[in-house]
CHARMM-style PDB file with segment names, atoms N, HN, CA, C and O in Angstrom:
ATOM      1  N   UNK     1     148.568  87.967  91.156  1.00  0.00      PROA
ATOM      2  CA  UNK     1     148.426  87.170  89.944  1.00  0.00      PROA
ATOM      3  C   UNK     1     147.327  86.136  90.152  1.00  0.00      PROA
ATOM      4  O   UNK     1     146.441  85.963  89.315  1.00  0.00      PROA
ATOM      5  N   UNK     2     147.413  85.450  91.301  1.00  0.00      PROA
ATOM      6  HN  UNK     2     148.133  85.592  91.980  1.00  0.00      PROA
ATOM      7  CA  UNK     2     146.424  84.419  91.608  1.00  0.00      PROA
ATOM      8  C   UNK     2     145.024  85.009  91.675  1.00  0.00      PROA
ATOM      9  O   UNK     2     144.090  84.472  91.080  1.00  0.00      PROA
ATOM     10  N   UNK     3     144.875  86.121  92.403  1.00  0.00      PROA
ATOM     11  HN  UNK     3     145.634  86.557  92.887  1.00  0.00      PROA
ATOM     12  CA  UNK     3     143.554  86.734  92.557  1.00  0.00      PROA
ATOM     13  C   UNK     3     142.998  87.256  91.245  1.00  0.00      PROA
ATOM     14  O   UNK     3     141.798  87.150  90.993  1.00  0.00      PROA
ATOM     15  N   UNK     4     143.852  87.815  90.414  1.00  0.00      PROA
ATOM     16  HN  UNK     4     144.827  87.901  90.619  1.00  0.00      PROA
ATOM     17  CA  UNK     4     143.399  88.315  89.104  1.00  0.00      PROA
ATOM     18  C   UNK     4     142.914  87.164  88.246  1.00  0.00      PROA
ATOM     19  O   UNK     4     141.850  87.253  87.633  1.00  0.00      PROA
ATOM     20  N   UNK     5     143.681  86.080  88.192  1.00  0.00      PROA
ATOM     21  HN  UNK     5     144.545  86.007  88.690  1.00  0.00      PROA
ATOM     22  CA  UNK     5     143.269  84.913  87.409  1.00  0.00      PROA
ATOM     23  C   UNK     5     141.964  84.318  87.935  1.00  0.00      PROA
ATOM     24  O   UNK     5     141.104  83.912  87.153  1.00  0.00      PROA
ATOM     25  N   UNK     6     141.820  84.268  89.250  1.00  0.00      PROA
ATOM     26  HN  UNK     6     142.518  84.597  89.885  1.00  0.00      PROA
ATOM     27  CA  UNK     6     140.601  83.723  89.841  1.00  0.00      PROA
ATOM     28  C   UNK     6     139.401  84.617  89.549  1.00  0.00      PROA
ATOM     29  O   UNK     6     138.303  84.129  89.282  1.00  0.00      PROA
ATOM     30  N   UNK     7     139.618  85.917  89.601  1.00  0.00      PROA
ATOM     31  HN  UNK     7     140.510  86.314  89.818  1.00  0.00      PROA
ATOM     32  CA  UNK     7     138.515  86.858  89.364  1.00  0.00      PROA
ATOM     33  C   UNK     7     138.044  86.799  87.915  1.00  0.00      PROA
ATOM     34  O   UNK     7     136.842  86.794  87.651  1.00  0.00      PROA
ATOM     35  N   UNK     8     138.988  86.754  86.979  1.00  0.00      PROA
ATOM     36  HN  UNK     8     139.964  86.758  87.193  1.00  0.00      PROA
ATOM     37  CA  UNK     8     138.648  86.755  85.559  1.00  0.00      PROA
ATOM     38  C   UNK     8     138.073  85.405  85.136  1.00  0.00      PROA
ATOM     39  O   UNK     8     137.119  85.348  84.360  1.00  0.00      PROA
ATOM     40  N   UNK     9     138.649  84.328  85.644  1.00  0.00      PROA
ATOM     41  HN  UNK     9     139.423  84.375  86.275  1.00  0.00      PROA
ATOM     42  CA  UNK     9     138.135  83.000  85.346  1.00  0.00      PROA
ATOM     43  C   UNK     9     138.514  82.456  83.989  1.00  0.00      PROA
ATOM     44  O   UNK     9     137.973  81.437  83.562  1.00  0.00      PROA
ATOM     45  N   UNK    10     139.428  83.108  83.303  1.00  0.00      PROA
ATOM     46  HN  UNK    10     139.868  83.937  83.650  1.00  0.00      PROA
ATOM     47  CA  UNK    10     139.884  82.646  81.995  1.00  0.00      PROA
ATOM     48  C   UNK    10     141.376  82.895  81.895  1.00  0.00      PROA
ATOM     49  O   UNK    10     141.961  83.558  82.751  1.00  0.00      PROA
ATOM     50  N   UNK    11     141.990  82.360  80.848  1.00  0.00      PROA
ATOM     51  HN  UNK    11     141.515  81.821  80.153  1.00  0.00      PROA
ATOM     52  CA  UNK    11     143.430  82.573  80.721  1.00  0.00      PROA
ATOM     53  C   UNK    11     143.739  84.002  80.319  1.00  0.00      PROA
ATOM     54  O   UNK    11     142.957  84.663  79.634  1.00  0.00      PROA
ATOM     55  N   UNK    12     144.904  84.463  80.763  1.00  0.00      PROA
ATOM     56  HN  UNK    12     145.539  83.927  81.319  1.00  0.00      PROA
ATOM     57  CA  UNK    12     145.346  85.818  80.464  1.00  0.00      PROA
ATOM     58  C   UNK    12     146.779  85.794  79.965  1.00  0.00      PROA
ATOM     59  O   UNK    12     147.575  84.940  80.357  1.00  0.00      PROA
ATOM     60  N   UNK    13     147.092  86.728  79.109  1.00  0.00      PROA
ATOM     61  HN  UNK    13     146.446  87.422  78.791  1.00  0.00      PROA
ATOM     62  CA  UNK    13     148.446  86.875  78.612  1.00  0.00      PROA
ATOM     63  C   UNK    13     149.361  87.360  79.733  1.00  0.00      PROA
ATOM     64  O   UNK    13     148.932  88.106  80.613  1.00  0.00      PROA
ATOM     65  N   UNK    14     150.608  86.937  79.698  1.00  0.00      PROA
ATOM     66  HN  UNK    14     150.956  86.331  78.984  1.00  0.00      PROA
ATOM     67  CA  UNK    14     151.584  87.408  80.690  1.00  0.00      PROA
ATOM     68  C   UNK    14     151.683  88.929  80.683  1.00  0.00      PROA
ATOM     69  O   UNK    14     151.959  89.538  81.716  1.00  0.00      PROA
ATOM     70  N   UNK    15     151.462  89.539  79.534  1.00  0.00      PROA
ATOM     71  HN  UNK    15     151.238  89.044  78.694  1.00  0.00      PROA
ATOM     72  CA  UNK    15     151.560  90.998  79.445  1.00  0.00      PROA
ATOM     73  C   UNK    15     150.524  91.697  80.328  1.00  0.00      PROA
ATOM     74  O   UNK    15     150.704  92.861  80.684  1.00  0.00      PROA
ATOM     75  N   UNK    16     149.457  91.007  80.679  1.00  0.00      PROA
ATOM     76  HN  UNK    16     149.312  90.061  80.390  1.00  0.00      PROA
ATOM     77  CA  UNK    16     148.434  91.564  81.564  1.00  0.00      PROA
ATOM     78  C   UNK    16     149.031  91.955  82.912  1.00  0.00      PROA
ATOM     79  O   UNK    16     148.580  92.907  83.549  1.00  0.00      PROA
ATOM     80  N   UNK    17     150.046  91.213  83.337  1.00  0.00      PROA
ATOM     81  HN  UNK    17     150.413  90.440  82.820  1.00  0.00      PROA
ATOM     82  CA  UNK    17     150.603  91.395  84.671  1.00  0.00      PROA
ATOM     83  C   UNK    17     151.824  92.308  84.704  1.00  0.00      PROA
ATOM     84  O   UNK    17     152.395  92.523  85.773  1.00  0.00      PROA
ATOM     85  N   UNK    18     152.237  92.846  83.564  1.00  0.00      PROA
ATOM     86  HN  UNK    18     151.773  92.671  82.695  1.00  0.00      PROA
ATOM     87  CA  UNK    18     153.420  93.719  83.499  1.00  0.00      PROA
ATOM     88  C   UNK    18     153.363  94.905  84.458  1.00  0.00      PROA
ATOM     89  O   UNK    18     154.399  95.279  85.009  1.00  0.00      PROA
ATOM     90  N   UNK    19     152.187  95.519  84.683  1.00  0.00      PROA
ATOM     91  HN  UNK    19     151.345  95.215  84.236  1.00  0.00      PROA
ATOM     92  CA  UNK    19     152.151  96.643  85.634  1.00  0.00      PROA
ATOM     93  C   UNK    19     152.480  96.243  87.079  1.00  0.00      PROA
ATOM     94  O   UNK    19     152.722  97.112  87.916  1.00  0.00      PROA
ATOM     95  N   UNK    20     152.491  94.950  87.375  1.00  0.00      PROA
ATOM     96  HN  UNK    20     152.295  94.244  86.695  1.00  0.00      PROA
ATOM     97  CA  UNK    20     152.758  94.492  88.742  1.00  0.00      PROA
ATOM     98  C   UNK    20     154.232  94.483  89.111  1.00  0.00      PROA
ATOM     99  O   UNK    20     154.574  94.399  90.290  1.00  0.00      PROA
ATOM    100  N   UNK    21     155.117  94.570  88.109  1.00  0.00      PROA
ATOM    101  HN  UNK    21     154.840  94.639  87.151  1.00  0.00      PROA
ATOM    102  CA  UNK    21     156.540  94.567  88.435  1.00  0.00      PROA
ATOM    103  C   UNK    21     157.425  94.235  87.256  1.00  0.00      PROA
ATOM    104  O   UNK    21     156.965  94.134  86.119  1.00  0.00      PROA
ATOM    105  N   UNK    22     158.714  94.065  87.547  1.00  0.00      PROA
ATOM    106  HN  UNK    22     159.088  94.147  88.471  1.00  0.00      PROA
ATOM    107  CA  UNK    22     159.698  93.747  86.518  1.00  0.00      PROA
ATOM    108  C   UNK    22     159.445  92.344  85.975  1.00  0.00      PROA
ATOM    109  O   UNK    22     158.926  91.475  86.675  1.00  0.00      PROA
ATOM    110  N   UNK    23     159.824  92.141  84.707  1.00  0.00      PROA
ATOM    111  HN  UNK    23     160.245  92.847  84.138  1.00  0.00      PROA
ATOM    112  CA  UNK    23     159.639  90.840  84.084  1.00  0.00      PROA
ATOM    113  C   UNK    23     160.366  89.732  84.835  1.00  0.00      PROA
ATOM    114  O   UNK    23     159.847  88.623  84.966  1.00  0.00      PROA
ATOM    115  N   UNK    24     161.568  90.029  85.331  1.00  0.00      PROA
ATOM    116  HN  UNK    24     161.990  90.929  85.225  1.00  0.00      PROA
ATOM    117  CA  UNK    24     162.328  89.005  86.050  1.00  0.00      PROA
ATOM    118  C   UNK    24     161.608  88.584  87.340  1.00  0.00      PROA
ATOM    119  O   UNK    24     161.606  87.404  87.689  1.00  0.00      PROA
ATOM    120  N   UNK    25     161.000  89.541  88.045  1.00  0.00      PROA
ATOM    121  HN  UNK    25     161.002  90.500  87.761  1.00  0.00      PROA
ATOM    122  CA  UNK    25     160.247  89.220  89.257  1.00  0.00      PROA
ATOM    123  C   UNK    25     158.980  88.445  88.928  1.00  0.00      PROA
ATOM    124  O   UNK    25     158.627  87.486  89.614  1.00  0.00      PROA
ATOM    125  N   UNK    26     158.305  88.873  87.873  1.00  0.00      PROA
ATOM    126  HN  UNK    26     158.591  89.652  87.316  1.00  0.00      PROA
ATOM    127  CA  UNK    26     157.085  88.176  87.469  1.00  0.00      PROA
ATOM    128  C   UNK    26     157.390  86.744  87.044  1.00  0.00      PROA
ATOM    129  O   UNK    26     156.629  85.828  87.354  1.00  0.00      PROA
ATOM    130  N   UNK    27     158.498  86.548  86.338  1.00  0.00      PROA
ATOM    131  HN  UNK    27     159.116  87.293  86.086  1.00  0.00      PROA
ATOM    132  CA  UNK    27     158.891  85.200  85.917  1.00  0.00      PROA
ATOM    133  C   UNK    27     159.073  84.292  87.124  1.00  0.00      PROA
ATOM    134  O   UNK    27     158.692  83.122  87.094  1.00  0.00      PROA
ATOM    135  N   UNK    28     159.650  84.828  88.170  1.00  0.00      PROA
ATOM    136  HN  UNK    28     159.960  85.778  88.195  1.00  0.00      PROA
ATOM    137  CA  UNK    28     159.836  84.046  89.393  1.00  0.00      PROA
ATOM    138  C   UNK    28     158.490  83.674  90.009  1.00  0.00      PROA
ATOM    139  O   UNK    28     158.306  82.546  90.465  1.00  0.00      PROA
ATOM    140  N   UNK    29     157.556  84.611  90.024  1.00  0.00      PROA
ATOM    141  HN  UNK    29     157.705  85.528  89.653  1.00  0.00      PROA
ATOM    142  CA  UNK    29     156.218  84.336  90.553  1.00  0.00      PROA
ATOM    143  C   UNK    29     155.513  83.274  89.702  1.00  0.00      PROA
ATOM    144  O   UNK    29     154.900  82.352  90.239  1.00  0.00      PROA
ATOM    145  N   UNK    30     155.602  83.409  88.370  1.00  0.00      PROA
ATOM    146  HN  UNK    30     156.100  84.158  87.934  1.00  0.00      PROA
ATOM    147  CA  UNK    30     154.998  82.412  87.477  1.00  0.00      PROA
ATOM    148  C   UNK    30     155.578  81.033  87.760  1.00  0.00      PROA
ATOM    149  O   UNK    30     154.848  80.045  87.841  1.00  0.00      PROA
ATOM    150  N   UNK    31     156.892  80.976  87.908  1.00  0.00      PROA
ATOM    151  HN  UNK    31     157.485  81.778  87.841  1.00  0.00      PROA
ATOM    152  CA  UNK    31     157.576  79.710  88.158  1.00  0.00      PROA
ATOM    153  C   UNK    31     157.092  79.077  89.471  1.00  0.00      PROA
ATOM    154  O   UNK    31     156.855  77.871  89.528  1.00  0.00      PROA
ATOM    155  N   UNK    32     156.949  79.882  90.511  1.00  0.00      PROA
ATOM    156  HN  UNK    32     157.142  80.863  90.465  1.00  0.00      PROA
ATOM    157  CA  UNK    32     156.475  79.369  91.800  1.00  0.00      PROA
ATOM    158  C   UNK    32     155.028  78.892  91.718  1.00  0.00      PROA
ATOM    159  O   UNK    32     154.687  77.840  92.261  1.00  0.00      PROA
ATOM    160  N   UNK    33     154.186  79.655  91.047  1.00  0.00      PROA
ATOM    161  HN  UNK    33     154.463  80.509  90.607  1.00  0.00      PROA
ATOM    162  CA  UNK    33     152.795  79.243  90.885  1.00  0.00      PROA
ATOM    163  C   UNK    33     152.696  77.950  90.076  1.00  0.00      PROA
ATOM    164  O   UNK    33     151.882  77.080  90.384  1.00  0.00      PROA
ATOM    165  N   UNK    34     153.519  77.832  89.051  1.00  0.00      PROA
ATOM    166  HN  UNK    34     154.180  78.539  88.801  1.00  0.00      PROA
ATOM    167  CA  UNK    34     153.536  76.637  88.213  1.00  0.00      PROA
ATOM    168  C   UNK    34     154.055  75.430  89.004  1.00  0.00      PROA
ATOM    169  O   UNK    34     153.474  74.346  88.946  1.00  0.00      PROA
ATOM    170  N   UNK    35     155.134  75.625  89.730  1.00  0.00      PROA
ATOM    171  HN  UNK    35     155.606  76.505  89.778  1.00  0.00      PROA
ATOM    172  CA  UNK    35     155.725  74.559  90.546  1.00  0.00      PROA
ATOM    173  C   UNK    35     154.740  74.013  91.586  1.00  0.00      PROA
ATOM    174  O   UNK    35     154.728  72.818  91.882  1.00  0.00      PROA
ATOM    175  N   UNK    36     153.938  74.891  92.120  1.00  0.00      PROA
ATOM    176  HN  UNK    36     153.948  75.861  91.880  1.00  0.00      PROA
ATOM    177  CA  UNK    36     152.956  74.505  93.133  1.00  0.00      PROA
ATOM    178  C   UNK    36     151.616  74.102  92.526  1.00  0.00      PROA
ATOM    179  O   UNK    36     150.623  73.939  93.236  1.00  0.00      PROA
ATOM    180  N   UNK    37     151.602  73.943  91.211  1.00  0.00      PROA
ATOM    181  HN  UNK    37     152.408  74.075  90.634  1.00  0.00      PROA
ATOM    182  CA  UNK    37     150.444  73.445  90.462  1.00  0.00      PROA
ATOM    183  C   UNK    37     149.198  74.297  90.632  1.00  0.00      PROA
ATOM    184  O   UNK    37     148.081  73.780  90.642  1.00  0.00      PROA
ATOM    185  N   UNK    38     149.393  75.612  90.766  1.00  0.00      PROA
ATOM    186  HN  UNK    38     150.301  76.031  90.757  1.00  0.00      PROA
ATOM    187  CA  UNK    38     148.252  76.523  90.877  1.00  0.00      PROA
ATOM    188  C   UNK    38     147.834  77.075  89.520  1.00  0.00      PROA
ATOM    189  O   UNK    38     146.681  77.466  89.337  1.00  0.00      PROA
ATOM    190  N   UNK    39     148.768  77.110  88.564  1.00  0.00      PROA
ATOM    191  HN  UNK    39     149.705  76.792  88.713  1.00  0.00      PROA
ATOM    192  CA  UNK    39     148.473  77.633  87.235  1.00  0.00      PROA
ATOM    193  C   UNK    39     149.002  76.683  86.161  1.00  0.00      PROA
ATOM    194  O   UNK    39     149.804  75.787  86.426  1.00  0.00      PROA
ATOM    195  N   UNK    40     148.526  76.915  84.953  1.00  0.00      PROA
ATOM    196  HN  UNK    40     147.875  77.643  84.738  1.00  0.00      PROA
ATOM    197  CA  UNK    40     149.118  76.291  83.771  1.00  0.00      PROA
ATOM    198  C   UNK    40     149.568  77.424  82.857  1.00  0.00      PROA
ATOM    199  O   UNK    40     149.009  78.521  82.884  1.00  0.00      PROA
ATOM    200  N   UNK    41     150.575  77.144  82.057  1.00  0.00      PROA
ATOM    201  HN  UNK    41     151.028  76.253  82.035  1.00  0.00      PROA
ATOM    202  CA  UNK    41     151.068  78.129  81.104  1.00  0.00      PROA
ATOM    203  C   UNK    41     150.993  77.520  79.722  1.00  0.00      PROA
ATOM    204  O   UNK    41     151.551  76.453  79.464  1.00  0.00      PROA
ATOM    205  N   UNK    42     150.297  78.211  78.838  1.00  0.00      PROA
ATOM    206  HN  UNK    42     149.844  79.077  79.048  1.00  0.00      PROA
ATOM    207  CA  UNK    42     150.174  77.775  77.448  1.00  0.00      PROA
ATOM    208  C   UNK    42     151.008  78.712  76.588  1.00  0.00      PROA
ATOM    209  O   UNK    42     150.872  79.933  76.665  1.00  0.00      PROA
ATOM    210  N   UNK    43     151.866  78.131  75.774  1.00  0.00      PROA
ATOM    211  HN  UNK    43     151.976  77.139  75.712  1.00  0.00      PROA
ATOM    212  CA  UNK    43     152.701  78.933  74.884  1.00  0.00      PROA
ATOM    213  C   UNK    43     152.099  78.928  73.479  1.00  0.00      PROA
ATOM    214  O   UNK    43     151.688  77.892  72.955  1.00  0.00      PROA
ATOM    215  N   UNK    44     152.063  80.114  72.897  1.00  0.00      PROA
ATOM    216  HN  UNK    44     152.396  80.956  73.323  1.00  0.00      PROA
ATOM    217  CA  UNK    44     151.586  80.267  71.517  1.00  0.00      PROA
ATOM    218  C   UNK    44     152.541  81.233  70.824  1.00  0.00      PROA
ATOM    219  O   UNK    44     152.453  82.448  71.004  1.00  0.00      PROA
ATOM    220  N   UNK    45     153.443  80.684  70.042  1.00  0.00      PROA
ATOM    221  HN  UNK    45     153.515  79.697  69.896  1.00  0.00      PROA
ATOM    222  CA  UNK    45     154.463  81.507  69.412  1.00  0.00      PROA
ATOM    223  C   UNK    45     155.351  82.124  70.479  1.00  0.00      PROA
ATOM    224  O   UNK    45     155.915  81.414  71.311  1.00  0.00      PROA
ATOM    225  N   UNK    46     155.474  83.439  70.455  1.00  0.00      PROA
ATOM    226  HN  UNK    46     155.016  84.015  69.779  1.00  0.00      PROA
ATOM    227  CA  UNK    46     156.286  84.147  71.448  1.00  0.00      PROA
ATOM    228  C   UNK    46     155.504  84.513  72.710  1.00  0.00      PROA
ATOM    229  O   UNK    46     156.072  85.033  73.670  1.00  0.00      PROA
ATOM    230  N   UNK    47     154.215  84.242  72.700  1.00  0.00      PROA
ATOM    231  HN  UNK    47     153.754  83.820  71.919  1.00  0.00      PROA
ATOM    232  CA  UNK    47     153.350  84.656  73.803  1.00  0.00      PROA
ATOM    233  C   UNK    47     153.076  83.498  74.754  1.00  0.00      PROA
ATOM    234  O   UNK    47     153.052  82.332  74.360  1.00  0.00      PROA
ATOM    235  N   UNK    48     152.869  83.857  76.025  1.00  0.00      PROA
ATOM    236  HN  UNK    48     152.889  84.804  76.345  1.00  0.00      PROA
ATOM    237  CA  UNK    48     152.510  82.888  77.049  1.00  0.00      PROA
ATOM    238  C   UNK    48     151.198  83.315  77.687  1.00  0.00      PROA
ATOM    239  O   UNK    48     150.953  84.499  77.917  1.00  0.00      PROA
ATOM    240  N   UNK    49     150.366  82.328  77.967  1.00  0.00      PROA
ATOM    241  HN  UNK    49     150.565  81.366  77.780  1.00  0.00      PROA
ATOM    242  CA  UNK    49     149.063  82.577  78.570  1.00  0.00      PROA
ATOM    243  C   UNK    49     148.933  81.769  79.853  1.00  0.00      PROA
ATOM    244  O   UNK    49     149.201  80.567  79.871  1.00  0.00      PROA
ATOM    245  N   UNK    50     148.521  82.436  80.924  1.00  0.00      PROA
ATOM    246  HN  UNK    50     148.304  83.412  80.909  1.00  0.00      PROA
ATOM    247  CA  UNK    50     148.386  81.797  82.220  1.00  0.00      PROA
ATOM    248  C   UNK    50     146.922  81.537  82.517  1.00  0.00      PROA
ATOM    249  O   UNK    50     146.055  82.346  82.184  1.00  0.00      PROA
ATOM    250  N   UNK    51     146.654  80.408  83.143  1.00  0.00      PROA
ATOM    251  HN  UNK    51     147.358  79.751  83.414  1.00  0.00      PROA
ATOM    252  CA  UNK    51     145.306  80.133  83.621  1.00  0.00      PROA
ATOM    253  C   UNK    51     145.395  79.427  84.957  1.00  0.00      PROA
ATOM    254  O   UNK    51     146.336  78.678  85.219  1.00  0.00      PROA
ATOM    255  N   UNK    52     144.418  79.672  85.785  1.00  0.00      PROA
ATOM    256  HN  UNK    52     143.653  80.280  85.571  1.00  0.00      PROA
ATOM    257  CA  UNK    52     144.350  79.075  87.103  1.00  0.00      PROA
ATOM    258  C   UNK    52     143.809  77.653  86.968  1.00  0.00      PROA
ATOM    259  O   UNK    52     142.875  77.413  86.204  1.00  0.00      PROA
ATOM    260  N   UNK    53     144.381  76.736  87.690  1.00  0.00      PROA
ATOM    261  HN  UNK    53     145.140  76.931  88.311  1.00  0.00      PROA
ATOM    262  CA  UNK    53     143.907  75.350  87.674  1.00  0.00      PROA
ATOM    263  C   UNK    53     142.771  75.236  88.697  1.00  0.00      PROA
ATOM    264  O   UNK    53     142.866  74.490  89.671  1.00  0.00      PROA
ATOM    265  N   UNK    54     141.705  75.986  88.453  1.00  0.00      PROA
ATOM    266  HN  UNK    54     141.628  76.593  87.662  1.00  0.00      PROA
ATOM    267  CA  UNK    54     140.640  76.125  89.449  1.00  0.00      PROA
ATOM    268  C   UNK    54     139.898  74.822  89.724  1.00  0.00      PROA
ATOM    269  O   UNK    54     139.536  74.563  90.871  1.00  0.00      PROA
ATOM    270  N   UNK    55     139.661  73.994  88.712  1.00  0.00      PROA
ATOM    271  HN  UNK    55     139.955  74.204  87.779  1.00  0.00      PROA
ATOM    272  CA  UNK    55     138.943  72.733  88.958  1.00  0.00      PROA
ATOM    273  C   UNK    55     139.736  71.846  89.914  1.00  0.00      PROA
ATOM    274  O   UNK    55     139.197  71.334  90.895  1.00  0.00      PROA
ATOM    275  N   UNK    56     141.024  71.674  89.614  1.00  0.00      PROA
ATOM    276  HN  UNK    56     141.461  72.090  88.817  1.00  0.00      PROA
ATOM    277  CA  UNK    56     141.860  70.844  90.472  1.00  0.00      PROA
ATOM    278  C   UNK    56     142.014  71.473  91.858  1.00  0.00      PROA
ATOM    279  O   UNK    56     141.984  70.790  92.882  1.00  0.00      PROA
ATOM    280  N   UNK    57     142.179  72.791  91.856  1.00  0.00      PROA
ATOM    281  HN  UNK    57     142.203  73.346  91.025  1.00  0.00      PROA
ATOM    282  CA  UNK    57     142.366  73.512  93.118  1.00  0.00      PROA
ATOM    283  C   UNK    57     141.124  73.393  93.997  1.00  0.00      PROA
ATOM    284  O   UNK    57     141.228  73.121  95.193  1.00  0.00      PROA
ATOM    285  N   UNK    58     139.943  73.598  93.400  1.00  0.00      PROA
ATOM    286  HN  UNK    58     139.859  73.820  92.428  1.00  0.00      PROA
ATOM    287  CA  UNK    58     138.696  73.504  94.170  1.00  0.00      PROA
ATOM    288  C   UNK    58     138.431  72.079  94.642  1.00  0.00      PROA
ATOM    289  O   UNK    58     137.805  71.874  95.682  1.00  0.00      PROA
ATOM    290  N   UNK    59     138.902  71.101  93.883  1.00  0.00      PROA
ATOM    291  HN  UNK    59     139.410  71.268  93.038  1.00  0.00      PROA
ATOM    292  CA  UNK    59     138.733  69.710  94.297  1.00  0.00      PROA
ATOM    293  C   UNK    59     139.575  69.428  95.554  1.00  0.00      PROA
ATOM    294  O   UNK    59     139.118  68.756  96.478  1.00  0.00      PROA
ATOM    295  N   UNK    60     140.807  69.950  95.573  1.00  0.00      PROA
ATOM    296  HN  UNK    60     141.179  70.496  94.822  1.00  0.00      PROA
ATOM    297  CA  UNK    60     141.697  69.725  96.710  1.00  0.00      PROA
ATOM    298  C   UNK    60     141.341  70.607  97.903  1.00  0.00      PROA
ATOM    299  O   UNK    60     141.429  70.176  99.052  1.00  0.00      PROA
ATOM    300  N   UNK    61     140.938  71.849  97.619  1.00  0.00      PROA
ATOM    301  HN  UNK    61     140.866  72.199  96.685  1.00  0.00      PROA
ATOM    302  CA  UNK    61     140.677  72.832  98.675  1.00  0.00      PROA
ATOM    303  C   UNK    61     139.339  73.528  98.419  1.00  0.00      PROA
ATOM    304  O   UNK    61     139.315  74.677  97.977  1.00  0.00      PROA
ATOM    305  N   UNK    62     138.230  72.845  98.692  1.00  0.00      PROA
ATOM    306  HN  UNK    62     138.249  71.912  99.051  1.00  0.00      PROA
ATOM    307  CA  UNK    62     136.909  73.425  98.415  1.00  0.00      PROA
ATOM    308  C   UNK    62     136.720  74.779  99.100  1.00  0.00      PROA
ATOM    309  O   UNK    62     137.035  74.945 100.279  1.00  0.00      PROA
ATOM    310  N   UNK    63     136.208  75.727  98.348  1.00  0.00      PROA
ATOM    311  HN  UNK    63     135.952  75.592  97.391  1.00  0.00      PROA
ATOM    312  CA  UNK    63     135.833  77.068  98.833  1.00  0.00      PROA
ATOM    313  C   UNK    63     137.012  77.937  99.277  1.00  0.00      PROA
ATOM    314  O   UNK    63     136.796  79.030  99.802  1.00  0.00      PROA
ATOM    315  N   UNK    64     138.233  77.486  99.083  1.00  0.00      PROA
ATOM    316  HN  UNK    64     138.408  76.599  98.656  1.00  0.00      PROA
ATOM    317  CA  UNK    64     139.382  78.293  99.523  1.00  0.00      PROA
ATOM    318  C   UNK    64     139.491  79.584  98.712  1.00  0.00      PROA
ATOM    319  O   UNK    64     139.757  80.644  99.279  1.00  0.00      PROA
ATOM    320  N   UNK    65     139.290  79.511  97.403  1.00  0.00      PROA
ATOM    321  HN  UNK    65     139.074  78.649  96.943  1.00  0.00      PROA
ATOM    322  CA  UNK    65     139.367  80.718  96.565  1.00  0.00      PROA
ATOM    323  C   UNK    65     138.324  81.732  97.008  1.00  0.00      PROA
ATOM    324  O   UNK    65     138.623  82.922  97.105  1.00  0.00      PROA
ATOM    325  N   UNK    66     137.101  81.276  97.280  1.00  0.00      PROA
ATOM    326  HN  UNK    66     136.858  80.309  97.201  1.00  0.00      PROA
ATOM    327  CA  UNK    66     136.049  82.181  97.760  1.00  0.00      PROA
ATOM    328  C   UNK    66     136.444  82.821  99.091  1.00  0.00      PROA
ATOM    329  O   UNK    66     136.188  84.005  99.310  1.00  0.00      PROA
ATOM    330  N   UNK    67     137.057  82.057  99.963  1.00  0.00      PROA
ATOM    331  HN  UNK    67     137.266  81.095  99.785  1.00  0.00      PROA
ATOM    332  CA  UNK    67     137.502  82.574 101.269  1.00  0.00      PROA
ATOM    333  C   UNK    67     138.586  83.633 101.083  1.00  0.00      PROA
ATOM    334  O   UNK    67     138.562  84.668 101.749  1.00  0.00      PROA
ATOM    335  N   UNK    68     139.525  83.384 100.190  1.00  0.00      PROA
ATOM    336  HN  UNK    68     139.544  82.543  99.649  1.00  0.00      PROA
ATOM    337  CA  UNK    68     140.593  84.353  99.918  1.00  0.00      PROA
ATOM    338  C   UNK    68     139.996  85.661  99.419  1.00  0.00      PROA
ATOM    339  O   UNK    68     140.427  86.737  99.833  1.00  0.00      PROA
ATOM    340  N   UNK    69     138.992  85.578  98.519  1.00  0.00      PROA
ATOM    341  HN  UNK    69     138.642  84.704  98.182  1.00  0.00      PROA
ATOM    342  CA  UNK    69     138.359  86.788  98.014  1.00  0.00      PROA
ATOM    343  C   UNK    69     137.651  87.549  99.130  1.00  0.00      PROA
ATOM    344  O   UNK    69     137.719  88.778  99.172  1.00  0.00      PROA
ATOM    345  N   UNK    70     136.990  86.862 100.012  1.00  0.00      PROA
ATOM    346  HN  UNK    70     136.935  85.864  99.977  1.00  0.00      PROA
ATOM    347  CA  UNK    70     136.308  87.533 101.123  1.00  0.00      PROA
ATOM    348  C   UNK    70     137.294  88.259 102.007  1.00  0.00      PROA
ATOM    349  O   UNK    70     137.038  89.388 102.424  1.00  0.00      PROA
ATOM    350  N   UNK    71     138.427  87.626 102.303  1.00  0.00      PROA
ATOM    351  HN  UNK    71     138.635  86.708 101.964  1.00  0.00      PROA
ATOM    352  CA  UNK    71     139.454  88.251 103.132  1.00  0.00      PROA
ATOM    353  C   UNK    71     140.022  89.477 102.414  1.00  0.00      PROA
ATOM    354  O   UNK    71     140.228  90.522 103.031  1.00  0.00      PROA
ATOM    355  N   UNK    72     140.274  89.345 101.107  1.00  0.00      PROA
ATOM    356  HN  UNK    72     140.106  88.496 100.605  1.00  0.00      PROA
ATOM    357  CA  UNK    72     140.841  90.438 100.303  1.00  0.00      PROA
ATOM    358  C   UNK    72     139.885  91.634 100.274  1.00  0.00      PROA
ATOM    359  O   UNK    72     140.327  92.776 100.401  1.00  0.00      PROA
ATOM    360  N   UNK    73     138.591  91.389 100.110  1.00  0.00      PROA
ATOM    361  HN  UNK    73     138.231  90.462 100.007  1.00  0.00      PROA
ATOM    362  CA  UNK    73     137.600  92.463 100.035  1.00  0.00      PROA
ATOM    363  C   UNK    73     137.480  93.164 101.384  1.00  0.00      PROA
ATOM    364  O   UNK    73     137.343  94.387 101.439  1.00  0.00      PROA
ATOM    365  N   UNK    74     137.532  92.407 102.458  1.00  0.00      PROA
ATOM    366  HN  UNK    74     137.644  91.414 102.414  1.00  0.00      PROA
ATOM    367  CA  UNK    74     137.381  92.986 103.797  1.00  0.00      PROA
ATOM    368  C   UNK    74     138.643  93.644 104.328  1.00  0.00      PROA
ATOM    369  O   UNK    74     138.592  94.347 105.337  1.00  0.00      PROA
ATOM    370  N   UNK    75     139.774  93.432 103.669  1.00  0.00      PROA
ATOM    371  HN  UNK    75     139.816  92.861 102.849  1.00  0.00      PROA
ATOM    372  CA  UNK    75     141.052  93.988 104.150  1.00  0.00      PROA
ATOM    373  C   UNK    75     141.145  95.481 103.892  1.00  0.00      PROA
ATOM    374  OT1 UNK    75     142.151  96.104 104.233  1.00  0.00      PROA
TER     375      UNK     75
END
């Protein structure tokens, strides 16, 4: 979820992540990401949209997202 949001660079609907697993499991992941202040969730009617808090994240941990992508690509 984190890598997809970082790669896209914009908010995505929760439905984007449905192929990754059951809704109950995804909800738990969203909750953990939100609790750890890595994402924000915007509600619009019945829909939820996730976005990475990249500005705040990069301020606290410069270049960490880029490092994660390099490790992911080389794995």
